[in-house]
C-alpha positions in Angstrom: 140.3 145.6 83.1 139.0 142.1 82.8 141.5 140.8 85.4 140.6 143.6 87.7 136.9 142.7 87.5 137.7 139.0 88.2 139.8 139.9 91.2 137.2 142.3 92.5 134.5 139.6 92.2 136.5 137.0 94.0 137.7 139.3 96.7 134.3 140.8 97.4 132.8 137.3 97.5 135.3 136.3 100.2 134.7 139.5 102.0 131.0 138.9 102.1 131.6 135.4 103.7 133.8 137.1 106.3 131.0 139.6 107.1 128.7 136.6 107.6 131.1 135.1 110.0 131.4 138.4 111.9 127.6 138.5 112.2 127.9 135.9 114.9 129.1 138.5 117.3 127.1 140.8 119.6 123.6 141.1 121.0 120.5 139.7 119.2 119.8 143.1 117.6 123.4 143.6 116.5 123.5 140.1 115.0 120.3 140.7 113.0 121.7 144.0 111.5 125.0 142.4 110.7 123.3 139.4 109.1 121.0 141.6 107.0 124.1 143.6 105.8 126.1 140.5 105.0 123.2 138.8 103.1 122.4 142.0 101.1 126.1 142.3 100.2 126.3 138.6 99.2 123.2 139.0 97.0 124.8 142.0 95.4 127.9 140.0 94.5 125.8 137.1 93.3 123.7 139.2 91.0 126.4 141.7 89.7 129.6 139.8 90.1 131.6 139.1 86.9 131.5 135.3 87.3 131.4 134.7 83.6 135.1 135.6 83.2 135.8 132.4 85.1 132.6 130.4 84.9 129.0 131.3 85.5 128.6 128.2 87.6 131.0 129.6 90.3 128.2 131.9 91.4 126.2 128.8 92.4 129.1 127.6 94.4 129.2 131.0 96.1 125.5 130.8 96.8 125.9 127.4 98.5 128.8 128.8 100.6 126.7 131.8 101.5 123.7 129.6 102.6 126.0 127.5 104.8 127.5 130.6 106.4 124.0 132.0 106.9 122.8 128.9 108.7 125.9 128.9 110.9 125.4 132.6 111.7 121.7 132.0 112.6 122.1 129.0 114.8 125.5 129.7 116.4 126.1 132.7 118.7 129.2 134.3 120.1 129.1 136.6 123.2 131.8 138.9 121.9 130.2 142.4 122.0 130.1 144.3 118.7 130.8 148.0 118.2 127.7 150.2 118.0 129.2 152.5 115.4 130.0 149.7 113.0 126.4 148.4 113.4 125.0 151.7 112.3 127.3 151.7 109.3 126.2 148.2 108.4 122.6 149.1 108.7 123.1 152.0 106.3 124.9 149.8 103.7 122.3 147.0 104.1 119.7 149.5 102.9 121.9 150.6 100.0 122.7 147.0 98.8 119.1 145.9 99.3 117.9 148.8 97.1 120.4 148.0 94.4 119.4 144.3 94.5 115.7 145.2 94.1 116.6 147.5 91.2 118.2 144.5 89.4 114.7 143.2 88.9 112.7 146.4 88.6 115.1 148.7 86.8 114.5 152.5 86.7 112.2 152.7 83.7 108.9 151.6 85.1 106.8 149.3 83.0 108.3 149.3 79.5 106.6 148.7 76.2 107.8 145.3 75.0 108.6 143.5 71.8 108.7 139.7 71.4 111.4 138.3 69.2 112.8 134.9 68.3 116.1 134.2 69.9 118.8 135.0 67.2 121.3 132.3 68.1 121.1 128.6 68.0 123.8 127.2 70.2 123.0 125.6 73.6 123.8 128.2 76.2 124.2 132.0 76.1 124.5 134.8 78.6 123.2 138.3 78.8 126.5 140.3 79.0 124.6 143.5 79.3 120.8 144.0 79.6 117.9 145.0 81.7 115.4 147.8 82.4 117.8 150.7 82.3 119.9 151.3 85.4 121.7 149.7 87.1 121.9 146.5 85.0 122.2 148.2 81.7 124.6 150.9 82.7 126.7 151.0 79.5 123.8 151.1 77.1 121.7 153.6 79.1 123.0 156.8 77.6 123.9 155.6 74.1 121.4 156.6 71.4 118.5 155.8 73.5 119.5 152.1 73.8 118.3 151.7 77.4 116.9 148.2 76.7 119.7 147.0 74.4 121.0 143.5 75.0 124.5 142.0 74.5 124.7 138.3 74.1 127.7 135.9 74.4 128.0 132.2 74.0 129.0 129.8 76.8 130.6 126.4 76.7 129.4 123.4 78.8 131.3 124.6 81.9 130.0 128.1 81.8 132.9 129.9 80.3 132.7 132.5 77.5 136.2 131.7 76.1 139.2 129.5 76.4 141.0 132.0 78.7 140.0 134.8 81.1 141.2 137.2 78.5 142.6 136.7 75.0 143.8 138.8 72.1 142.8 135.9 69.8 139.3 136.3 68.5 138.9 132.6 67.9 139.3 132.0 71.7 135.9 133.5 72.3 133.1 131.0 71.7 130.7 133.7 70.4 133.0 134.7 67.5 131.8 133.3 64.2 128.5 132.1 65.7 125.7 132.3 63.2 123.1 135.1 63.7 119.5 134.3 62.7 116.8 136.8 62.0 114.7 137.4 65.2 111.6 138.4 63.2 110.0 138.7 59.8 110.7 141.9 57.9 112.9 143.7 55.3 116.5 144.5 55.4 116.9 148.3 55.1 120.6 148.8 56.0 123.7 146.6 56.1 127.4 147.1 56.7 130.0 144.4 56.4 133.4 145.7 55.5 134.7 146.9 58.9 137.5 144.8 60.4 137.0 143.1 63.7 138.8 144.7 66.7 141.6 142.7 68.4 140.7 142.7 72.1 140.9 144.9 74.1 141.1 147.6 71.3 137.9 149.3 70.3 139.4 152.3 68.6 137.2 152.2 65.5 134.2 153.4 67.6 130.4 153.0 67.2 130.2 154.3 63.6 132.3 151.4 62.3 130.0 148.5 63.3 129.1 145.8 60.9 125.4 145.6 61.1 122.0 144.6 59.9 118.9 146.9 60.4 115.5 145.2 60.0 112.2 146.9 59.4 109.8 144.6 61.3 106.7 146.5 60.4 106.0 148.5 63.6 109.6 148.5 64.9 113.2 148.4 63.8 115.7 145.7 65.0 119.4 146.6 65.0 122.0 143.8 65.1 125.6 145.0 65.6 129.2 144.0 66.0 128.9 141.5 63.2 132.0 139.7 61.7 133.6 141.3 58.8 132.3 140.1 55.4 130.0 137.6 57.0 126.6 139.1 55.9 124.4 136.7 54.0 121.6 139.3 53.1 121.4 142.6 51.3 119.5 145.8 51.6 116.0 145.4 50.2 115.8 141.6 51.0 112.6 140.3 52.6 113.5 137.9 55.4 111.7 135.5 57.8 112.4 134.7 61.4 115.1 132.1 61.7 116.8 133.0 58.5 120.6 133.2 58.7 121.9 136.7 58.5 125.6 136.9 59.4 128.1 135.9 62.1 128.9 137.3 65.4 132.1 139.5 65.3 133.9 142.2 67.2 133.5 145.3 64.9 132.8 148.8 66.1 132.7 149.9 69.7 133.3 146.5 71.2 135.9 145.1 73.6 135.3 141.4 72.8 133.0 139.4 70.5 129.3 139.6 71.2 126.0 140.3 69.5 124.3 143.6 70.3 120.5 143.9 69.8 118.3 146.9 70.2 114.7 147.6 69.1 112.9 150.9 68.5 109.3 151.6 67.7 108.8 153.0 64.2 107.8 156.7 64.5 107.2 158.9 61.5 109.8 161.5 60.8 112.3 160.0 63.2 115.4 158.0 62.4 115.2 154.4 63.7 117.4 155.0 66.8 115.3 158.0 68.0 112.1 156.0 68.1 110.8 154.7 71.5 113.1 152.0 72.8 111.3 148.7 73.3 112.1 146.1 76.0 113.1 142.9 74.3 111.6 139.5 75.1 112.8 136.3 73.5 110.0 133.8 73.0 107.9 135.5 75.6 110.6 135.8 78.3 112.7 138.7 79.4 116.3 138.6 80.6 118.6 140.7 82.6 122.3 141.2 83.2 124.3 138.0 83.6 121.3 135.7 83.2 121.8 132.5 81.3 119.7 131.6 78.3 119.3 127.8 77.6 118.0 127.7 74.1 116.6 124.2 74.6 113.9 125.6 77.0 113.0 128.8 75.1 109.9 127.5 73.6 108.6 125.7 76.7 
């Protein structure tokens, strides 16, 4: 699956550049429509492409290539006539891709209730592997136990890679694995689990009920931290904790394809289990993040 996603990202990126080159053809009106379609498609690939499996910095190279292609398309013209039927199809898809691109920022959940947490990891650079305001950026979390604002975090190296290889069955090849998790808030530990073995990628057969975890009562909300490394917990149920206190290490337990830290927050509501309370949109140090956005910890407090 990982290799398929990498191939799709690269091929679609090249295809978008081809569409930009083709936008040189036709009348002025046809060129405008073709250019709008090509730009909206390129933006879609930039925002949603799985660049992290290679390097997150490749998307910036793609953006530069797209900008050069756009400038060429705008200032250079060919007199080859374009087909009217294909122009109508491109106008239709330009609207579709533009809508999806806008939804990357707006989501589908309106203006959510937020919670501000301290960032729970202390390396230099991380990436939101999944996250956002519901659909479409948080697709995999959207229907699972009300976790529409849950966030998955992975660690990056200094060249924007998440691991030593595009895919590996060795957990230690992923830079996130074993990274220390720190408490994102003050509170009290009300549930822990630590004995579940870590999955060997890409297996996730143990499912969501076998996740090593910490559940924190933060006063007016609950914070759930999942997929922790087996036997790595440093706290116990009933412990009072403060923000920044070490809790455990990132692992790959439970319903997880590769090592990452899962975080979700729910408002405390009387008579309801923690996961049925209102989901809260997470901000770290006053900033919100979405799918495939990088987090530079050196700038979090600025």
